[in-house]
C-alpha positions as CSV (number, residue, x, y, z in Angstrom):
1,X,4.1,-42.8,-5.6
2,X,4.2,-42.5,-1.8
3,X,6.9,-44.3,0.1
4,X,7.5,-45.0,3.7
5,X,10.9,-44.4,5.1
6,X,12.9,-45.8,8.0
7,X,13.5,-43.2,10.7
8,X,16.4,-43.3,13.1
9,X,16.2,-39.7,14.5
10,X,14.8,-40.2,18.0
11,X,11.5,-38.3,18.6
12,X,9.5,-38.6,21.8
13,X,5.7,-37.9,21.7
14,X,4.9,-35.1,24.2
15,X,3.2,-36.3,27.4
16,X,-0.5,-35.7,27.6
17,X,-0.4,-35.0,31.4
18,X,2.7,-32.8,31.8
19,X,2.8,-29.3,33.3
20,X,3.1,-26.2,31.2
21,X,6.8,-25.8,31.0
22,X,7.4,-29.5,30.4
23,X,4.8,-29.5,27.7
24,X,6.3,-26.5,25.9
25,X,9.7,-28.0,26.0
26,X,8.5,-31.4,24.9
27,X,6.5,-29.9,21.9
28,X,9.5,-27.8,20.9
29,X,11.8,-30.8,21.0
30,X,9.2,-32.9,19.1
31,X,9.2,-30.3,16.3
32,X,13.0,-30.0,16.2
33,X,13.2,-33.8,15.8
34,X,10.5,-33.7,13.1
35,X,12.6,-31.4,10.9
36,X,15.7,-33.6,11.4
37,X,13.6,-36.6,10.3
38,X,12.5,-34.8,7.2
39,X,16.2,-34.5,6.2
40,X,17.2,-38.0,7.2
41,X,18.5,-40.3,4.5
42,X,18.9,-37.6,1.9
43,X,22.1,-36.7,0.0
44,X,23.4,-33.2,-0.4
45,X,21.7,-32.8,-3.8
46,X,18.4,-33.8,-2.4
47,X,18.7,-31.5,0.6
48,X,19.2,-28.6,-1.8
49,X,16.2,-29.5,-3.9
50,X,13.9,-26.5,-4.2
51,X,10.2,-26.8,-3.4
52,X,8.9,-25.2,-6.6
53,X,10.1,-22.2,-8.6
54,X,10.3,-19.3,-8.0
55,X,10.6,-20.4,-4.3
56,X,14.1,-20.8,-2.9
57,X,12.8,-23.1,-0.1
58,X,14.9,-26.3,0.4
59,X,15.4,-28.6,3.4
60,X,19.0,-27.4,3.7
61,X,17.7,-23.8,3.7
62,X,15.1,-24.7,6.4
63,X,17.7,-26.2,8.7
64,X,19.9,-23.0,8.2
65,X,16.8,-20.8,8.8
66,X,15.9,-22.6,12.0
67,X,19.5,-22.2,13.3
68,X,19.0,-18.5,12.7
69,X,15.7,-18.5,14.5
70,X,17.0,-20.5,17.5
71,X,20.0,-18.1,17.7
72,X,17.8,-15.0,17.3
73,X,15.2,-15.8,19.9
74,X,17.3,-17.6,22.6
75,X,20.7,-15.9,22.3
76,X,19.8,-12.4,21.2
77,X,16.3,-11.8,22.6
78,X,16.2,-14.1,25.7
79,X,19.8,-14.0,26.8
80,X,20.8,-10.6,25.4
81,X,24.0,-11.9,23.9
82,X,24.0,-9.8,20.7
83,X,25.3,-12.8,18.8
84,X,24.2,-11.5,15.5
85,X,23.2,-13.5,12.4
86,X,24.7,-16.9,11.5
87,X,24.1,-16.8,7.8
88,X,22.1,-13.7,7.0
89,X,23.7,-10.3,6.4
90,X,22.4,-6.8,6.2
91,X,22.5,-7.0,2.4
92,X,20.8,-10.4,2.3
93,X,18.5,-11.1,5.2
94,X,17.4,-14.3,3.6
95,X,20.9,-15.6,3.1
96,X,19.9,-18.7,5.1
97,X,17.8,-19.8,2.1
98,X,20.3,-18.6,-0.5
99,X,22.6,-21.5,-0.9
100,X,26.1,-21.4,-2.4
101,X,28.2,-24.4,-3.6
102,X,30.2,-24.1,-0.3
103,X,27.1,-24.6,2.0
104,X,26.7,-28.1,3.3
105,X,24.2,-30.0,5.3
106,X,26.9,-31.2,7.7
107,X,27.8,-27.7,8.6
108,X,24.2,-26.5,8.8
109,X,23.1,-29.4,10.9
110,X,26.0,-29.0,13.3
111,X,25.3,-25.2,13.6
112,X,21.6,-25.9,14.1
113,X,22.3,-28.5,16.9
114,X,24.7,-26.1,18.6
115,X,22.0,-23.4,18.5
116,X,19.5,-25.8,20.0
117,X,21.9,-26.8,22.8
118,X,22.6,-23.2,23.6
119,X,18.9,-22.4,23.6
120,X,18.3,-25.1,26.2
121,X,21.1,-23.8,28.3
122,X,19.9,-20.2,28.4
123,X,16.3,-21.2,28.9
124,X,17.0,-23.6,31.7
125,X,17.8,-20.9,34.2
126,X,14.7,-18.8,33.5
127,X,11.1,-19.0,34.4
128,X,8.3,-18.8,31.9
129,X,7.4,-15.3,32.9
130,X,11.0,-14.0,32.8
131,X,11.5,-11.3,30.2
132,X,14.3,-11.5,27.7
133,X,17.3,-9.5,28.4
134,X,18.0,-8.6,24.8
135,X,16.4,-6.3,22.3
136,X,14.0,-7.3,19.5
137,X,13.7,-5.2,16.4
138,X,10.1,-4.5,17.2
139,X,11.1,-2.8,20.5
140,X,8.8,-5.2,22.4
141,X,9.7,-7.4,25.3
142,X,9.1,-11.2,25.3
143,X,8.9,-13.7,28.1
144,X,10.2,-17.2,27.8
145,X,6.6,-18.6,27.5
146,X,6.0,-16.5,24.4
147,X,9.3,-17.5,22.9
148,X,8.5,-21.2,23.4
149,X,5.1,-20.8,21.9
150,X,6.5,-18.8,19.0
151,X,9.2,-21.4,18.4
152,X,6.7,-24.2,18.3
153,X,4.6,-22.3,15.8
154,X,7.7,-21.5,13.7
155,X,8.8,-25.2,13.6
156,X,5.2,-26.4,12.9
157,X,4.8,-24.0,10.0
158,X,8.2,-24.9,8.5
159,X,7.7,-28.6,9.1
160,X,4.6,-28.4,6.9
161,X,6.9,-26.9,4.2
162,X,9.4,-29.7,4.9
163,X,6.7,-32.3,4.4
164,X,5.9,-31.0,0.9
165,X,9.6,-30.6,-0.1
166,X,10.4,-34.2,1.1
167,X,7.4,-35.6,-0.7
168,X,8.6,-33.8,-3.9
169,X,12.1,-35.3,-3.5
170,X,11.3,-39.0,-3.0
171,X,7.6,-39.3,-2.4
172,X,8.1,-40.0,1.4
173,X,5.3,-38.8,3.6
174,X,4.6,-39.1,7.3
175,X,5.2,-37.2,10.5
């Protein structure tokens, strides 16, 4: 049974007439808010619900993963901060999805929001054509435009996963 849910996480539809940078930032923020909405109103057990065995995909894992992705692209690649991983380790590169009893949504959400805030700060002083100051494991350089586009793609893909996980949890569907 499909249910509608009340959403309180603010999400603004991107403008249809904005310039390039504004459009990229609006779409990225739209997708960030979409993931937050997918988690809204769920308890800790529900946020840990796996999509379907053998997958270890959960909403909590997705939030942790996106904190890693924000951190990686904006802090490490764009700003050159060498901040390292938040959850993952050399031994377990998918540690963001491998939850323990100690891992909580409260911590993951706060970490994710801090990563987003930092991403906005480091991007604000750069132009779309500015190359990142850090290193990527591929050895390639990336400009801010590419990073924005990649982040939109990353969120859009994972928001599709979040749609399915949320529907499995309580039948809720929608953007």
